N, C-alpha and C positions, 0 to 999 in steps of 0.2 A: 363320593370322589372316596377313591384308597391312598391313599396316605401310607406308600413301601420308601417313604425316598429313607437314604443312611443317617440323619442326625444324631451323628459320636456324647454328644455331649447335653441334651434333648433333654432324655434325665437324668443328669446327678445336679444340671440347673434350676429344675425343680424343683428337684431334693433337697438340696442347696437352700431353697424359696422356704418351702417348707416346712424346712429344719431350725431355718432362725426364725421365725412366726414360732412354731412348738415351741424354741425359747427365749424367747421375750420374754414367760411366763416363768422366768428362771434365771431371770436379769443377764444381763452382758457377758457373765460365762453360760449362761446355758444359751447363747443369742450361736458362738463363737462353736459349743461342741455342738448345738446343734440343727451346725452352717455342718458342720468336715464332715457329724455322724450319716445324715442327707443328703450331699453327697458322694457319698462313700452308697447308697444306699440305692442309689437313683443309675453308678454308673452300672451296678450288681444289676437291676430290672436290668438293665437295657437289653446285659451281656450275656440275662436268660433265654428271655424273649429273642434273638437275633437266632440263639441257640434251637433253641423248641420250632420254631415257626421255619419247614420250609419257603424258600423264596419264591421254588413252581405251583405251589401251594395257593400264596399269593396274586402272582399273573396269572389264576384259576380264576381266583374270586372276582379278579381286580378287571378281565377281560365280561364278564359278563353280567360289570352293570351298568345299569343301563345312566344314559347324561341324567345327572341330576339326581341320581340314587343315591345309597352307601351301605356301609361297610359292617358288620359287627365279626368280628374276629375271636373269640372267649372257649377257652378249659373251661368243663366241667365236670363233674362229677355225679352222676344222676342213677336213680338208686334204680330207671327202672330203662333199658335201652333211648324208647321215645321219649324222655320230657321235651327239653331243651323242643324237638319236634313238635312235640302237638303247641308249644307254645306260639313257638314264631307262627310257624301255617297256620294260628289260629287271623295271625294278626298279615297275615296277606305275605308271608316272608319266608325266601327260598336257605334250606337246611342242605350244610356243604359240606362233607365232613373229613377232620385228616387226624390220623393217629403219630401224636410227637413220642418225638423219642431217638 
């Protein structure tokens, strides 16, 4: 199932937890610093992802999914135009392309 619901603080929460855990290596001050830096990075990552991914494209992908199937949305820089296509179709998958911008 493709999850396209808005979760405004999900990235911040994940970033904060990851940052705090990494900060454990530097002691109490590292935990606080890691928590804050991770939360900020999570918010920025969520904002960037929302800005680049067109909602209509996500809806079109979701509409093609059969019950119990999954979709992977990725950004890739390919050496040749069909590098990703060959891998995905080799596993029985379907490729849908969308230009970011």
